[in-house]
BAKOL-606331 format. One record per residue (C-alpha): residue in one letter; x, y, z. Coordinates in steps of 0.1 Angstrom, whole numbers, padded with zeros to 4 digits, always signed. Layout:
BEGIN
AXYZ ...
//
This chain:
BEGIN
M-0150+0423+0008 L-0125+0394+0020 A-0134+0363+0023 K-0120+0333+0038 S-0125+0292+0033 Y-0102+0267+0039 G-0089+0232+0014 S-0060+0210+0021 S-0031+0200+0005 V-0017+0159+0010 Y+0020+0156+0016 G+0032+0117+0016 V+0003+0106+0036 D-0006+0137+0057 A-0023+0166+0053 N-0020+0204+0059 V-0049+0228+0061 I-0046+0256+0030 T-0063+0290+0038 I-0080+0302+0007 E-0085+0341+0008 V-0104+0358-0016 N-0104+0399-0022 V-0134+0408-0046 S-0122+0450-0049 Q-0129+0474-0074 G-0108+0467-0107 M-0108+0444-0139 K-0087+0413-0132 F-0085+0375-0118 F-0054+0374-0100 M-0041+0337-0086 V-0012+0336-0060 G+0002+0311-0036 L+0024+0288-0058 P-0005+0272-0076 D+0002+0248-0103 N-0017+0247-0140 A-0048+0229-0129 I-0053+0253-0103 K-0047+0286-0126 E-0073+0268-0151 S-0099+0269-0123 E-0108+0302-0137 H-0125+0292-0165 R-0144+0261-0145 I-0154+0282-0118 D-0168+0314-0141 A-0188+0286-0158 A-0205+0265-0129 I-0209+0303-0109 K-0230+0310-0142 Y-0246+0275-0146 S-0256+0276-0109 G-0276+0312-0112 Y-0249+0333-0099 R-0225+0355-0112 M-0191+0361-0117 P-0179+0393-0107 R-0164+0417-0131 Q-0142+0432-0103 K-0101+0426-0096 V-0106+0389-0080 V-0072+0384-0059 I-0070+0348-0047 N-0046+0339-0021 L-0037+0305-0013 A-0020+0303+0021 P+0008+0296+0032 A+0019+0310+0000 D+0056+0294+0000 V+0042+0258-0003 K+0039+0247-0036 K-0005+0233-0043 E-0012+0208-0071 G-0048+0195-0085 S-0084+0204-0093 A-0098+0196-0058 Y-0100+0237-0045 D-0121+0248-0073 L-0151+0243-0049 P-0136+0266-0017 I-0122+0292-0039 A-0159+0295-0056 L-0176+0294-0025 G-0149+0323-0011 I-0163+0341-0047 L-0196+0340-0041 K-0191+0354-0002 G-0163+0380-0012 S-0190+0395-0040 E-0216+0391-0011 Q-0242+0369-0034 I-0240+0345-0006 F-0244+0351+0032 T-0231+0326+0056 E-0210+0327+0085 D-0200+0291+0084 L-0179+0290+0053 E-0144+0294+0080 H-0158+0263+0099 Y-0160+0238+0072 M-0130+0221+0052 I-0141+0219+0018 M-0131+0205-0015 G-0139+0196-0047 E-0136+0195-0082 L-0162+0217-0104 A-0173+0211-0136 L-0188+0236-0160 D-0223+0229-0151 G-0216+0231-0114 T-0215+0194-0106 L-0190+0182-0087 R-0165+0155-0092 P-0144+0131-0067 V-0112+0141-0055 K-0085+0120-0040 G-0064+0121-0007 V-0099+0129+0012 L-0092+0104+0042 P-0063+0121+0055 I-0081+0153+0047 A-0107+0142+0072 I-0083+0133+0097 E-0070+0167+0096 A-0099+0184+0096 R-0108+0168+0129 K-0077+0172+0145 K-0083+0213+0139 G-0115+0212+0149 F-0135+0221+0123 K-0173+0215+0124 G-0176+0193+0092 F-0160+0188+0057 I-0179+0195+0026 L-0168+0177-0005 P-0182+0155-0033 K-0210+0126-0024 E-0189+0098-0044 N-0160+0112-0019 A-0185+0110+0013 A-0181+0073+0026 E-0145+0073+0025 A-0142+0108+0050 A-0166+0095+0071 I-0147+0066+0080 V-0132+0098+0108 N-0158+0100+0136 N-0166+0132+0151 L-0168+0150+0119 D-0198+0162+0103 V-0191+0145+0067 I-0212+0163+0039 G-0216+0150+0006 V-0229+0171-0022 Q-0236+0169-0057 N-0232+0201-0069 L-0221+0239-0061 K-0265+0248-0054 D-0260+0218-0025 A-0227+0231-0013 I-0244+0266-0008 G-0277+0253+0009 V-0256+0235+0035 L-0236+0266+0045 E-0268+0290+0041 G-0286+0265+0059 T-0316+0261+0035 S-0309+0226+0025 N-0316+0191+0041 I-0286+0172+0033 K-0280+0151+0063 P-0245+0139+0073 E-0228+0107+0062 E-0228+0078+0086 V-0205+0050+0084 D-0202+0022+0109 T-0168+0019+0104 R-0166-0013+0125 D-0192-0033+0106 I-0177-0025+0078 F-0143-0039+0088 F-0157-0068+0104 T-0181-0078+0077 N-0154-0076+0047 L-0125-0093+0070 N-0114-0120+0054 D-0136-0112+0017 Y-0110-0131-0008 E-0120-0145-0043 A-0095-0168-0042 D-0089-0198-0020 F-0060-0227-0011 A-0085-0252-0016 D-0088-0246-0058 V-0049-0260-0057 Q-0043-0293-0063 G-0009-0307-0049 Q+0020-0284-0046 E+0021-0292-0005 N+0052-0281-0002 I+0049-0247-0015 K+0020-0243+0009 R+0038-0250+0036 A+0064-0228+0025 L+0037-0199+0021 E+0022-0210+0055 I+0056-0205+0068 A+0063-0173+0054 A+0029-0156+0065 A+0035-0169+0098 G+0065-0148+0104 G+0061-0120+0076 H+0093-0135+0057 N+0098-0128+0023 V+0097-0154-0010 I+0109-0164-0042 M+0093-0193-0062 V+0114-0208-0089 G+0102-0233-0115 P+0089-0239-0149 P+0061-0224-0167 G+0024-0235-0157 A+0037-0251-0127 G+0014-0229-0107 K+0034-0199-0090 T+0014-0171-0099 M-0018-0196-0091 L-0005-0195-0054 A+0005-0160-0056 K-0027-0148-0059 R-0043-0169-0030 F-0013-0161-0007 P-0027-0131+0008 S-0060-0150+0018 I-0039-0170+0048 L-0021-0139+0061 P-0035-0129+0096 P-0066-0102+0087 L-0056-0065+0092 S-0061-0044+0128 L-0082-0014+0123 T-0055+0004+0129 E-0034-0010+0099 A-0069-0010+0080 L-0072+0027+0081 E-0033+0033+0075 T-0038+0013+0043 T-0070+0031+0035 K-0052+0062+0037 I-0023+0054+0012 H-0048+0044-0013 S-0069+0076-0010 V-0036+0095-0011 A-0029+0076-0047 G-0064+0082-0059 R-0068+0040-0063 L-0101+0037-0037 G-0129+0049-0065 A-0159+0064-0064 N-0181+0054-0032 A-0151+0034-0015 S-0148+0031+0024 L-0125+0013+0045 I-0102-0012+0026 A-0104-0043+0050 T-0084-0069+0033 R-0048-0071+0030 P-0035-0055-0006 Y-0022-0075-0035 R+0000-0057-0060 A+0013-0071-0088 P+0031-0047-0114 H+0043-0055-0146 H+0082-0059-0152 T+0082-0028-0174 I+0076-0009-0140 S+0099+0022-0134 D+0116+0026-0102 V+0098+0058-0099 A+0065+0040-0099 L+0076+0013-0077 V+0089+0032-0048 G+0072+0069-0054 G+0081+0100-0066 G+0070+0130-0084 G+0072+0170-0080 I+0051+0163-0049 P+0057+0126-0043 Q+0032+0102-0047 P+0031+0066-0031 G+0049+0039-0055 E+0038-0001-0054 I+0059-0010-0024 S+0037+0013-0006 L+0003+0008-0020 A+0010-0028-0011 N+0019-0019+0024 N+0002-0042+0050 G-0002-0065+0023 V+0018-0085-0005 L+0041-0073-0034 F+0039-0096-0062 L+0066-0094-0083 D+0060-0122-0114 E+0091-0134-0135 L+0116-0115-0114 P+0144-0115-0138 E+0128-0098-0161 F+0124-0060-0142 K+0152-0040-0150 R+0178-0045-0122 T+0177-0006-0110 V+0140-0013-0103 L+0151-0040-0081 E+0180-0026-0065 V+0158+0004-0054 M+0137-0020-0031 R+0172-0030-0011 Q+0165-0004+0012 P+0126-0006+0022 L+0130-0043+0025 E+0149-0033+0056 E+0137-0005+0069 R+0101-0010+0057 R+0092+0029+0049 V+0109+0048+0021 T+0117+0083+0022 I+0111+0103-0013 S+0136+0136-0011 R+0132+0164-0032 A+0145+0202-0031 K+0118+0216-0014 V+0101+0186+0007 S+0109+0152+0020 V+0081+0130+0027 D+0081+0094+0044 F+0058+0066+0029 P+0051+0034+0046 A+0062+0002+0029 N+0056-0026+0053 F+0052-0056+0025 M+0058-0090+0024 L+0080-0099-0012 L+0067-0125-0031 A+0084-0132-0059 S+0086-0159-0087 M+0110-0166-0115 N+0118-0195-0140 P+0148-0215-0133 C+0165-0203-0167 P+0160-0186-0201 C+0140-0214-0217 G+0125-0225-0181 Y+0129-0259-0178 Y+0161-0264-0157 N+0162-0294-0132 H+0129-0301-0147 P+0118-0336-0144 E+0105-0345-0176 K+0117-0317-0203 E+0151-0310-0213 C+0167-0274-0204 V+0182-0263-0241 C+0197-0233-0227 P+0238-0230-0239 P+0263-0235-0209 G+0268-0205-0182 S+0229-0192-0197 V+0213-0205-0160 K+0240-0187-0139 R+0235-0156-0161 Y+0200-0156-0157 L+0200-0160-0121 N+0228-0128-0121 K+0198-0108-0132 V+0186-0106-0097 S+0216-0094-0071 G+0229-0115-0041 P+0221-0085-0018 L+0187-0085-0031 L+0185-0126-0030 D+0199-0123+0007 R+0171-0103+0016 I+0148-0130+0005 D+0140-0154+0032 L+0128-0185+0013 H+0139-0200-0017 V+0109-0228-0033 E+0113-0249-0059 V+0079-0254-0075 T+0076-0287-0097 P+0048-0297-0124 V+0017-0309-0111 S+0014-0344-0121 F-0021-0352-0139 D-0030-0381-0108 Q-0027-0348-0082 M-0049-0325-0110 T-0075-0356-0111 A-0076-0362-0075 D-0107-0364-0057 R-0093-0354-0024 K-0104-0316-0011 A-0073-0297-0006 E-0068-0277+0027 S-0086-0241+0027 S-0070-0211+0033 E-0094-0203+0064 T-0074-0238+0082 I-0042-0229+0069 R-0048-0187+0086 K-0059-0201+0116 R-0024-0219+0120 V-0006-0189+0108 I-0026-0169+0134 A-0017-0189+0165 A+0019-0185+0155 K+0016-0148+0152 E+0000-0145+0185 I+0033-0161+0199 Q+0052-0133+0183 E+0029-0106+0192 K+0036-0118+0229 R+0074-0124+0227 F+0079-0085+0211 T+0055-0068+0232 D+0079-0043+0245 M+0086-0032+0204 A+0065-0012+0191 E+0078-0017+0154 V+0083-0053+0155 H+0054-0074+0151 S+0066-0107+0132 N+0100-0127+0136 A+0109-0109+0102 L+0112-0078+0120 M+0128-0090+0144 P+0165-0068+0148 S+0199-0086+0148 Q+0207-0081+0182 M+0180-0101+0191 V+0184-0131+0169 K+0208-0148+0194 E+0188-0142+0223 V+0155-0155+0207 C+0167-0179+0184 V+0188-0204+0205 I+0198-0238+0187 N+0218-0265+0209 S+0252-0280+0196 A+0240-0303+0170 G+0222-0274+0154 K+0251-0251+0153 T+0274-0279+0139 L+0245-0283+0112 L+0244-0248+0105 K+0277-0246+0103 N+0281-0272+0080 A+0253-0255+0056 M+0269-0224+0059 E+0309-0233+0046 K+0287-0256+0018 L+0267-0226+0006 G+0286-0198+0015 L+0260-0181+0033 S+0262-0146+0040 A+0259-0128+0083 R+0223-0116+0069 A+0210-0150+0053 Y+0225-0166+0085 D+0199-0145+0102 R+0173-0152+0078 I+0175-0189+0085 M+0177-0185+0121 K+0140-0162+0116 V+0126-0191+0093 S+0134-0212+0120 R+0119-0196+0148 T+0090-0194+0127 I+0085-0228+0118 A+0089-0237+0157 D+0063-0214+0165 L+0042-0228+0141 A+0048-0261+0157 G+0040-0247+0194 S+0075-0256+0202 E+0094-0230+0226 D+0130-0244+0215 I+0144-0247+0181 K+0146-0282+0177 I+0170-0294+0148 E+0141-0309+0124 H+0130-0270+0126 L+0167-0258+0117 A+0173-0282+0089 E+0137-0273+0068 A+0145-0235+0072 I+0179-0247+0057 Q+0165-0262+0029 Y+0148-0231+0017 R+0179-0214+0005 S+0179-0234-0030 L+0193-0203-0047 D+0225-0204-0025 R+0232-0242-0039 E+0261-0250-0062 E+0238-0267-0086 W+0225-0233-0094 A+0257-0224-0106 G+0247-0239-0142 
//
């Protein structure tokens, strides 16, 4: 007898329906066709044990399983449950007309219980789009899939529960999640706060500008000056995620298997801080069937690279295109996928190998030329793409022990949101542009207008610092953001001067 069930494969951040055809006929062999990987091929033994443990029998006949479309490679163990149900129906051990009306995914343990799988959110979205009645999946994944409305998401704990749902003998109710309640409850749920940071007012100001305009930042300073502490608090001053951004972010983390059991909608901006030993594939994404890398996991949030010069040069260079395009394309022989990569880059580094170049109290012991060599580990084109270069100096004892309460993240965030609202109005007609940092070059002259005094100041700065055309664009965009924070329609000379001072690494004294 022929039986059909439906599963799904995920490519990039989108899902495709996979038809699982099971034919049970005369013979004695088990065949799996349709480009399954080893994890799927091994499912025969898991399914055999799970079916027997659940009180059914594995048919001792010829069983042919076809995963269609047959020319697309499938991977992972999430096809166990739909294959097992197809075998049971094909061997006439269960009787149901509903098998073809459900999307079904789940990995079987030997005792028939279900283990969670990854990528269920894009699969649920595809199931609703294709008109399936519901989605049967492991209980631990149900809250994640239930984000999608108008789809019966039924979380089951084992094979027998899934059979009960299909035969109508189970009283398991569809999972219900109030997406908006979860979203608004956890919207600004950050553990770290800028109120914990004493002093460093100039760094906080630079990070506020970065948050308001979506600009990339690098902090340069000696060990223990507070670079990492400030970076951890940076997401807490960013504007809240929109519901669309939250769904996109959750989708990427779901595909990568980073949500964990019983997780639901991600409502806070992601903060990713990979170690400097990371490979270029782990950073941008890749694999036989491409998976998202750290830059995509940081989509709509922050990617923090601590000790930037310690990263391999090849790793840093692969970020250059995603920083401009805000997406990354992973191409393989048979598949090419796009992953979103709309992240803010926040980096930190010591000013020299010993860490004390330009330190107000400690003396640098690095040999001549070493500062320049250290800085040259980070290429000029990458530094050009970083809008703000900020020098971090150690906090004095008096500042650390001061009784004055520092400004909270919530207060700073209000100013950031006000500036972002100005930008949203400015770029109303541009679907892909929501902040000054994303402004295309052709708009800079139109939006970032400066007077003759400002032009003279900028010309002198560019000649003295030897800035590139890209650096010129960055300065103009940052000055526009500073004016937005000040509520000014025009870019004044003080806004321009402040933007120019955030090009520390372009100055001659950093030549070492």
